[in-house]
Residue, then its C-alpha position, 0 to 999 in steps of 0.5 A: m482693606e483699602e476698600n474700608k478706608i475709602k468707605i470711611d473716609s467717606l462717611q467722614a466727609e459726609a458726617l462732617s458736611l452734615y454737622e456743619a449744616g447743622y443736622l446732628a442726627a444724621a451726623e451721628i448715624k455717620y459717625k457711629e457707621i464708622l466705629d462699626l467698621d473700625i472701633n479704634n477711630a478716634e476722629a469718630w469718637r471726637g466726632l460723636g463728643t462734638i455733636y453731645y456738646v452741641q446737644e448739651q449731653y455734657q457727660d456723654a460728650l466727656e465720654m466720646l472725648y476721653k475715648s478719642l484722647k486715649l487713641d490719639s493724645s496728640n490731638a490738639i482738638v480733642y484737648y479743645n473739645l474737653g476744655l469746651v466741656k469743662e468750660k460749660i460745666g463749670y471746671l474752669a481751672k481744668a478747662v484752662r489745662y485743656y486749652e493750654k494743652a491744646i495750644a502747646l500741641n497746636p501754637y496756631y490754634i487761634e480758637a483755643y487762645h480765645n477760650l482760654g482768654k474768656v476763661f482767665s476773664e470769668m475767673g477775674l484773672l484780667e492780665q491773663a486774659e490780656t496776655t492771651f489775646v496779645r499772644a493770639i494777635a502774634v499768631r494771627d494779626n490780621y483776624y479781627i476777632n484776636y483785636l476785638n478780644l483784646a479791646n474788651i479786656l482792655m475796656m474792663r481794665q478801664q484802659i478805654n483809649e487802648a480799647i477804642a484802638s483795638y476796637k478801630t483795628a477790628l473794623q478795619l479787619n471786618p468792616g460792617d460788623p455790628l458787634i464792634f460798632h456797639s463795642l465802640a459806642i459803649a466806648f465813647l459813651a465811658k469816655n463821655e463822648p455821646v456824639q460819637a457815641y451816636l455815630y457809632f450806635g447808628y452804625a451798629a443798627y444799620y448793620q443789623g437792619q434796624y433802620l428807625e433806630a439808625i436813621s435817629n441816632y444818624q441824626n443826633f450825630l448830624q444835628i452837632e457834626t457833619g457826617d462823612v461820606e460813608l455816614y450819608i450813604s448809609l443814612a440813605d440806605c436806611y431810608q431806601h430800606l424803608h421805601e422813604y424814597a424822597q428822603a434818600i434822595q434829599t440825603y444824596r442831594e445834601s451829601l453832595q453839597l459836601y463832597p462834590q468830588e465823590i464819585e460814588l455819590y453820583l452813582r447811587l443817587a442815579i440808581i435811586l433815581q432811576d428806581c423812583g422812575q425819575t429817568q431823565a433826572a438820573i441822566e442829567l446827574i450823570d451829565d453834571a457829574l461827567l462835566l466834573f470828571p470828563d474821563d471817568i468810565s465808571l460814569k460813562l458806563e453809569h450813564l448808558r446804563i440808565f433805563p426806565i424801570i418800565y416804559n411809557d410807550i414802544d417809541e420809548i423802548a426804540f430811544y433807550r435801546e439806540r442811546f445804549t447801543q450808541g453809548l456802548a460803541n462810543l465808550i469802548q471805541p476810545t477807551f484806552l485802559n493803560h493808565p492805572e486811573a482808567k483801569e481803576s475807573a473802568l474796573k468800579g464801573i463794571g462792578w458797580r452794576t449790569n446791563f440788566y434792564l436791557q433784556y427786558q425791552g423784547y429784542n435779541d441782545l447778542e451783538l450788544q452783549k458780545q460788546y458788553g462782554q468783551f469790554v468786561h474781559k479786557v478790564m478783567a484781563k488788565k486788573y487779573p492777567q494771571w486769570l486769563g490763561k487756558l487753563p489745561l485739562s488732564p485726562l482723568n485718572r482711573d476712578e478719578k472723580i469729574r471735579i464740578g463747581y457750581i458758583s451762584d450770588c442765589f444760594h439762598w430763598h431765590t428763584v435761582g437757587i430754587v430751581f437749580m437744586g436739582w441738579l446738585k441733589n440728583c448728582d451722581r457721587q459716584h462719578f462727580d465731586i462737586s464744588s459750591y461757591y456762593i457769593n452773597s452774604i445772605t444765608d437761609e435753610l436753602t443754603q444749608q441744602f446747598q452745603i448738604y448736597s456739596d462735597r466742598f461748600h465755600h462761602i466767600p461773599d463779597n470778595l472776588e480775589a478770594i473766591s477766585q483764589q479758592i476756584i483756582a486751588d479746587k483745579l475743576h474741571i468745569l465750572v458752572f455759572l448759574d446766574i450771570g448778568m444780574t449781579p456784577q460781581m458773577t459777571q466779573l468773575a465770569a469774564l476771567r478764566l477760573a477752570p478748564i471749561q467754563c459754562a453758564a446756566w439760564g439763571h438769567p436766560v441771556t446770552t453773557g457775551l463773554p469770550t471766556i464762557d464756553y457753553f450755555i446750558s438750556s432748556d430744549l422745550m424752551e428754545p426755538s428751533n433757531a437758538k444757537e443763533h441767539y447765544s455767543e456760547t455754544l448751546i446744550r439743550l437738556p430735555n424738558i424744561g432742563i431742572s429737576y424741581p420737586k413738586p410744591i407742598i401747597p398749604e390749605l387755603s386761609k384766606s378769602r378773597s376779600d383779604f385781597h381786595l377781591r370780589s367773590d363773584a369775580v373771574v380772577y386773572l392772576s398775573c405776578q410778573s415783576l412790573f418791568k417785565y410788562l411791556p407797554q405794546y401788550d397793555y391793551i390786552f387786559g382792557e379786551i379781555a375786560q370788555q368781553v368779560p365784564q367781571a374780570q379782575f386782574v391781579f398784580v403785584s407791586h414793585l418796591a417803589a411806589p412811583i414805579i407802580e403808579q406810572f405803571r398804574q397810569r399805563l393801565q389806566r390809559a389801556f382801558a380808556k382806549f374801550h371806554l373802561e376804568s382801569e380801577e374797576y378791574c385792577v388790582i395791585l397788591p403789596r409784595q407778598n410773604q409765602l403763604d399770603y402768595w400761596n393763598l393768592n393762587l388758590v383763590s384766583d382763577i387763571f394765571l396770565d403770563t407775560f409777553g417778551f419775559t415770562g414767568f417760570l418759577t410762578t409758572l410752576e407754582s401756578i400749575a401746582c395750585n391747578l391754574p390754568v396758564v395762558t402764554c404766548p412764546g416769542e422769539f427768544m428763551r426768556s419769552r418761552q419759558s411758561y411755552g416749555i413747561l406747558k409742553m412738558l406738562g402736555v397742557t397745550e391748549t392754552i399756549a396761543n400763537n399770536e396775541t389775538e390767540y392769547i386774548e381768544i383762550a383768556v376770555r374762553l377760560s372765563l366764559e366757558r367755565e366746563w372747558r376751563y374745569k376740563i383745563v384744571e382736571q388735565i393739570k391735576h392729572c398730568q403734574n406728576s410728569l413736570y416735577e422731579d424730572k431725573t432724566c435732564v440731570d442724567v443728560l446734563q452729566a453725559f454732557y460733562h462727561r462728553i465734553i471732558q473725554g473730547n479735550 
């Protein structure tokens, strides 16, 4: 009997997870399995009724819900669901009765209030609708939808000022909601105040990603009135999204003329100047700001974190590295966080950006990361002392699962989300319970996949305190941060102690330097023999490349070389990394190859900002000129590609050239799936050995170079000796299955989880 109950509970959880992820047919099967075990399971009948309602099978939905109600007449959710169905088929009076019954059983049932008020509105009973929404606010006064619903009814009753007040309360509770902004604009039009309407129409368009429309409305507003700081920030952001960087810079400069005391404007302008390659201008801007605010830690942090996106030469790398090193030392030594202003300033600084670009200089960052990590930890300790103490790890009870949490900013179509999905997908659910925590607002199909492969999926974007509270409440044994160092909130969270054991995965393949991270989970094939010297954490080396990645489904070729401005007779070398991965000391390699392979064409992919592309183009020109060659005859810098065009680009290429210092990973896996030979040269650190590890696992090592000279020789030989190239291609085709869907690393990962739980 107990075994039957456990199985039903498990099926219930699976059905609910599938339903929430939108997999209705699979959820239906699970509910029917429950009914095979227990025909009187009211919750399973209700679940089926909900599925049929969503599928617009309303009579079937009613039948299932009535069966559930017969078995359990005390469940408010069943009455609510019946109200939904009756409302859909037009029986509004009956829907009212069901919603009222749901509220009677559960006076805190907010959704029932919402639907009841909506039905009253549809019936023309506006006074009753208003009363219903006022009752909802009394039940939950911090929920924005309550105020939005009330405001809509007040608009219908021509109570415009009251409606505006209610809309503004909704907006305070849910900033950035385009529907609320649009509703406010309509309300101001109804008051015959078109200037305010322009403002709110602008915000509505901005938060919907309609940047041209937003700019038009903002400009209409600014012709008559002066905007506040928020308006100028969103206007500049519109220009950035449209890659109109000069306009964005001008907008920020105008806003600083009006609001010279707003530190955020300096920070934002510095970032865009840096992104446009105006590194010195960004530094000078922060220098000016520090004259006004000499004690502001956020400005001091930003000052030292300004690096060129790409460097002109190796001396420039050395200069900015020394500048960061000294700046960090100067910041840490005299910084005291006992004053509230200093504490808040430091918190803003670490929450603003990370030192991301430091890791693309090609050096050992361990000591700098430890210094920065200790500083972040100190700042977070001042703000959240309740989340700093070591958490006890209780021994597991018999049959108790190990509770693992995975947290990321990248549970969407992003390299991190793509490559680590296999850890969850192939998890042994008999021994592990998985909670996932997603802190980004972007959602897509990959987000749904993470939801399916998690026992619990918490989507809490942009709210550090809420996500921390949820993790603490879940009482995890182990918390794994998949990507630390790319986004500030992940670094801040990792600087807290939210679980007894905390690990970093190599979503960003650099040590975190944080004293709160116990282990760094990496790949054995990608790490050098002395790798533990590169980490502040205890290094865990999973076998092979450390992930279980499915072989991509490659579409049929649908484009030609001419679509990418490539010659049909060229030997096409694809090198498609982010431009900041290309260090200047290796530019000559392309010229050296071109000198020996006259028909070569090198394909790069653009940065978002045109000035960065131009700087890279000029670097190539200088490198090729040393060989008396014109880089324009050999190099093509393509716009960023959509997924289908990217696959086509791989398919029309001949050879994949990896970067030095910070190699490709997902790009390498994808190029191998397209049967491209990969030329790589492993360096000292894991981030420079990712393609090396992939080729070692694949068993195709002939294109791994020991140095730059060998790299050039291999790249040239692949061009000149076609038979050898075809042999490499055939090896890749033959060995591909050994690279993808590797379960060994997942087994070892789970063995590691067991070991550290038993050892504590």
